[in-house]
Structure formats: C-alpha cells, structure tokens
TORMAR-909666 format. One record per residue (C-alpha): x, y, z; residue in three letters; residue number from 1. Coordinates in pm, 1 decimal, decimal comma, always signed. Example, Ala and Ser with C-alpha at 12.3 -4.5 7.8 and 13.67 -1.06 7.14 Angstrom:
TORMAR-909666
<rec px="+1230,0" py="-450,0" pz="+780,0" code="ALA" pos="1"/>
<rec px="+1367,0" py="-106,0" pz="+714,0" code="SER" pos="2"/>
This chain:
TORMAR-909666
<rec px="-7,2" py="+7,2" pz="-11,1" code="ALA" pos="1"/>
<rec px="+126,6" py="+343,2" pz="-80,7" code="PRO" pos="2"/>
<rec px="+236,6" py="+560,9" pz="+209,7" code="ALA" pos="3"/>
<rec px="-11,5" py="+818,5" pz="+373,0" code="ILE" pos="4"/>
<rec px="+73,1" py="+1062,5" pz="+622,8" code="THR" pos="5"/>
<rec px="-110,2" py="+1044,2" pz="+930,5" code="VAL" pos="6"/>
<rec px="-173,3" py="+1326,8" pz="+1168,0" code="LEU" pos="7"/>
<rec px="-303,1" py="+1284,5" pz="+1511,1" code="GLN" pos="8"/>
<rec px="-542,5" py="+1544,3" pz="+1575,6" code="PHE" pos="9"/>
<rec px="-697,4" py="+1442,2" pz="+1906,1" code="ASP" pos="10"/>
<rec px="-768,9" py="+1108,9" pz="+2064,5" code="GLU" pos="11"/>
<rec px="-1060,7" py="+1047,2" pz="+1822,8" code="GLN" pos="12"/>
<rec px="-950,0" py="+1208,0" pz="+1514,7" code="THR" pos="13"/>
<rec px="-687,9" py="+1183,7" pz="+1271,2" code="GLN" pos="14"/>
<rec px="-619,1" py="+1378,4" pz="+968,3" code="ILE" pos="15"/>
<rec px="-503,6" py="+1145,8" pz="+675,8" code="LEU" pos="16"/>
<rec px="-340,4" py="+1264,2" pz="+353,5" code="PHE" pos="17"/>
<rec px="-159,3" py="+1171,0" pz="+21,8" code="GLY" pos="18"/>
<rec px="+91,2" py="+1378,9" pz="-152,9" code="LYS" pos="19"/>
<rec px="+76,5" py="+1193,5" pz="-502,8" code="ASN" pos="20"/>
<rec px="-201,1" py="+1072,4" pz="-750,2" code="ASN" pos="21"/>
<rec px="-158,3" py="+678,2" pz="-626,6" code="LEU" pos="22"/>
<rec px="-159,7" py="+779,3" pz="-219,7" code="GLN" pos="23"/>
<rec px="-453,0" py="+999,4" pz="-280,6" code="ASN" pos="24"/>
<rec px="-606,2" py="+743,4" pz="-507,3" code="ASP" pos="25"/>
<rec px="-558,6" py="+470,6" pz="-229,6" code="TYR" pos="26"/>
<rec px="-633,0" py="+709,3" pz="+61,6" code="LEU" pos="27"/>
<rec px="-965,9" py="+796,4" pz="-92,0" code="THR" pos="28"/>
<rec px="-1094,4" py="+491,7" pz="-220,3" code="PHE" pos="29"/>
<rec px="-956,4" py="+198,4" pz="+14,7" code="LYS" pos="30"/>
<rec px="-864,7" py="+360,0" pz="+356,5" code="THR" pos="31"/>
<rec px="-1158,8" py="+646,5" pz="+426,4" code="ALA" pos="32"/>
<rec px="-1470,1" py="+539,5" pz="+534,0" code="ARG" pos="33"/>
<rec px="-1815,4" py="+684,4" pz="+341,6" code="LYS" pos="34"/>
<rec px="-1872,8" py="+907,8" pz="+682,0" code="ASP" pos="35"/>
<rec px="-1556,8" py="+1072,7" pz="+684,6" code="HIS" pos="36"/>
<rec px="-1450,7" py="+1418,1" pz="+545,1" code="ILE" pos="37"/>
<rec px="-1273,8" py="+1433,1" pz="+200,1" code="TRP" pos="38"/>
<rec px="-1126,2" py="+1766,8" pz="+107,1" code="MET" pos="39"/>
<rec px="-859,3" py="+1898,1" pz="-180,0" code="HIS" pos="40"/>
<rec px="-763,2" py="+2231,3" pz="-328,0" code="ALA" pos="41"/>
<rec px="-991,0" py="+2319,1" pz="-585,8" code="LYS" pos="42"/>
<rec px="-846,6" py="+2359,7" pz="-951,2" code="ASP" pos="43"/>
<rec px="-506,5" py="+2251,2" pz="-804,8" code="TYR" pos="44"/>
<rec px="-296,5" py="+1887,6" pz="-817,6" code="HIS" pos="45"/>
<rec px="-264,3" py="+1791,4" pz="-491,1" code="GLY" pos="46"/>
<rec px="-327,9" py="+1619,2" pz="-194,7" code="ALA" pos="47"/>
<rec px="-629,1" py="+1454,9" pz="-119,8" code="HIS" pos="48"/>
<rec px="-697,6" py="+1506,4" pz="+272,2" code="VAL" pos="49"/>
<rec px="-944,6" py="+1292,1" pz="+504,0" code="VAL" pos="50"/>
<rec px="-1088,0" py="+1406,1" pz="+825,3" code="ILE" pos="51"/>
<rec px="-1182,9" py="+1084,6" pz="+1002,8" code="THR" pos="52"/>
<rec px="-1451,8" py="+1259,6" pz="+1215,2" code="ASN" pos="53"/>
<rec px="-1770,3" py="+1224,0" pz="+1026,1" code="PRO" pos="54"/>
<rec px="-1898,2" py="+1562,6" pz="+1233,4" code="ASN" pos="55"/>
<rec px="-1522,7" py="+1771,9" pz="+1213,1" code="PRO" pos="56"/>
<rec px="-1507,0" py="+2087,5" pz="+1420,7" code="THR" pos="57"/>
<rec px="-1429,7" py="+2443,1" pz="+1256,0" code="GLU" pos="58"/>
<rec px="-1050,5" py="+2393,4" pz="+1376,9" code="GLU" pos="59"/>
<rec px="-1037,2" py="+2047,4" pz="+1224,1" code="MET" pos="60"/>
<rec px="-1170,2" py="+2138,0" pz="+888,9" code="ILE" pos="61"/>
<rec px="-956,0" py="+2471,6" pz="+869,4" code="ARG" pos="62"/>
<rec px="-633,1" py="+2248,7" pz="+953,8" code="LEU" pos="63"/>
<rec px="-740,5" py="+1989,5" pz="+690,9" code="GLY" pos="64"/>
<rec px="-777,9" py="+2300,5" pz="+436,5" code="ALA" pos="65"/>
<rec px="-436,1" py="+2442,0" pz="+526,1" code="HIS" pos="66"/>
<rec px="-280,5" py="+2077,7" pz="+453,2" code="ILE" pos="67"/>
<rec px="-480,5" py="+2023,7" pz="+129,0" code="ALA" pos="68"/>
<rec px="-380,8" py="+2379,2" pz="+35,2" code="ALA" pos="69"/>
<rec px="-11,7" py="+2379,8" pz="+129,4" code="TRP" pos="70"/>
<rec px="+34,8" py="+2049,0" pz="-17,8" code="TYR" pos="71"/>
<rec px="-94,9" py="+2171,9" pz="-383,4" code="SER" pos="72"/>
<rec px="-13,1" py="+2375,0" pz="-656,8" code="LYS" pos="73"/>
<rec px="-176,7" py="+2649,5" pz="-488,2" code="GLY" pos="74"/>
<rec px="+100,8" py="+2684,0" pz="-204,7" code="ARG" pos="75"/>
<rec px="+222,8" py="+3014,6" pz="-282,4" code="MET" pos="76"/>
<rec px="-134,8" py="+3158,0" pz="-346,4" code="SER" pos="77"/>
<rec px="-350,2" py="+3343,4" pz="-65,9" code="SER" pos="78"/>
<rec px="-728,3" py="+3227,7" pz="-49,4" code="SER" pos="79"/>
<rec px="-681,6" py="+2909,3" pz="-200,6" code="VAL" pos="80"/>
<rec px="-1043,3" py="+2775,9" pz="-223,1" code="PRO" pos="81"/>
<rec px="-1073,4" py="+2401,9" pz="-74,7" code="VAL" pos="82"/>
<rec px="-1365,9" py="+2146,3" pz="-144,6" code="ASP" pos="83"/>
<rec px="-1505,6" py="+1942,2" pz="+124,5" code="TRP" pos="84"/>
<rec px="-1767,9" py="+1651,3" pz="+160,9" code="CYS" pos="85"/>
<rec px="-1815,9" py="+1335,9" pz="+297,7" code="PRO" pos="86"/>
<rec px="-1650,4" py="+1089,7" pz="+72,5" code="VAL" pos="87"/>
<rec px="-1981,8" py="+935,5" pz="+36,6" code="LYS" pos="88"/>
<rec px="-2018,1" py="+1237,4" pz="-245,6" code="ASN" pos="89"/>
<rec px="-1752,2" py="+1116,7" pz="-428,1" code="LEU" pos="90"/>
<rec px="-1706,0" py="+926,9" pz="-744,2" code="LYS" pos="91"/>
<rec px="-1408,4" py="+754,2" pz="-941,1" code="LYS" pos="92"/>
<rec px="-1436,6" py="+876,8" pz="-1298,7" code="VAL" pos="93"/>
<rec px="-1344,1" py="+571,2" pz="-1536,4" code="PRO" pos="94"/>
<rec px="-1108,5" py="+589,4" pz="-1769,3" code="GLY" pos="95"/>
<rec px="-922,2" py="+864,6" pz="-1554,7" code="THR" pos="96"/>
<rec px="-568,7" py="+878,4" pz="-1401,8" code="LYS" pos="97"/>
<rec px="-530,2" py="+739,6" pz="-1035,3" code="PRO" pos="98"/>
<rec px="-666,9" py="+1003,7" pz="-796,1" code="GLY" pos="99"/>
<rec px="-917,3" py="+1182,6" pz="-1017,8" code="PHE" pos="100"/>
<rec px="-1263,2" py="+1225,6" pz="-888,9" code="VAL" pos="101"/>
<rec px="-1587,8" py="+1357,4" pz="-935,1" code="SER" pos="102"/>
<rec px="-1811,3" py="+1514,7" pz="-632,5" code="MET" pos="103"/>
<rec px="-2171,4" py="+1552,0" pz="-647,4" code="SER" pos="104"/>
<rec px="-2223,2" py="+1829,8" pz="-354,1" code="SER" pos="105"/>
<rec px="-1956,1" py="+1983,0" pz="-127,2" code="TYR" pos="106"/>
<rec px="-1837,8" py="+2307,0" pz="+48,8" code="ARG" pos="107"/>
<rec px="-1560,7" py="+2536,8" pz="-37,8" code="THR" pos="108"/>
<rec px="-1367,6" py="+2716,1" pz="+237,6" code="ILE" pos="109"/>
<rec px="-1101,9" py="+2944,5" pz="+169,7" code="TYR" pos="110"/>
<rec px="-781,5" py="+2960,2" pz="+325,4" code="ILE" pos="111"/>
<rec px="-426,7" py="+3114,6" pz="+336,0" code="ASP" pos="112"/>
<rec px="-210,0" py="+2819,3" pz="+344,1" code="PRO" pos="113"/>
<rec px="+39,2" py="+2845,5" pz="+645,4" code="ASP" pos="114"/>
<rec px="+291,5" py="+2571,9" pz="+697,6" code="GLN" pos="115"/>
<rec px="+338,3" py="+2697,6" pz="+1086,6" code="LYS" pos="116"/>
<rec px="-10,9" py="+2572,2" pz="+1130,1" code="GLU" pos="117"/>
<rec px="+56,6" py="+2233,8" pz="+984,4" code="ILE" pos="118"/>
<rec px="+381,4" py="+2197,8" pz="+1149,9" code="GLU" pos="119"/>
<rec px="+171,4" py="+2243,3" pz="+1511,4" code="ALA" pos="120"/>
<rec px="+39,4" py="+1899,6" pz="+1481,9" code="TYR" pos="121"/>
<rec px="+346,9" py="+1692,3" pz="+1283,4" code="LEU" pos="122"/>
C-alpha cells in the first residue's frame, strides 16, 4: 500500500493525506470510510485530505484546508479554495488517472496556506 501521512488531531480524530496521485487514490477509495470528510484544493493538483471525524469541528476543517492548500500547486497563493464533502459524495471517473474524482455535492473554504499551522500538529 502507498504510504499515507497520518496526523493525530486528538484522541478520536486523525487527518490523513496523500502527496501523489497513487497515495491520493488509495486514501480516498481504499482507506477512507464513507462518512469521513474529504478535502482537496480546488483547481490545483495536490493532496487529498481525509478527516476521520464525520462531524469535524471548525478547527479540524481549517487544519485540513491548510494541509490541502499547502500540499498543492496553490501553496504560494493566498485565499486558496478548498472543496470538502463526505467521502460518500465522491465518484471515481472511469478511464481517468488515479486520484481523479468527481463530487456530487460539496462545500468550499478559502484558506491562506500556512506551514506553521500544519507543523504544530506534525
């Protein structure tokens, strides 16, 4: 199995992420449960992020968005849009590269990527 980065947020919650398309594909379609929360920087190549808590706090969502934005091509941008939804809203698109998904319904958070926010947890 491809190596996935695991960040322990609190006793109940982990935030997992892949750093390439094979890790992303494995994380999203093999590791994550349907009720986990999935995140990805909109319109950029980058990390898939999974929050293992079906009802994430604002802090969890913000940290997940920092990770999705930082480990994407949008790293040096400000106000990076990060889409998020439950894993059950994702579909693998037949015939596309690993890690490519479509979302049926999602929300978007805008974040200024900040490595310090991530390092506090690593």
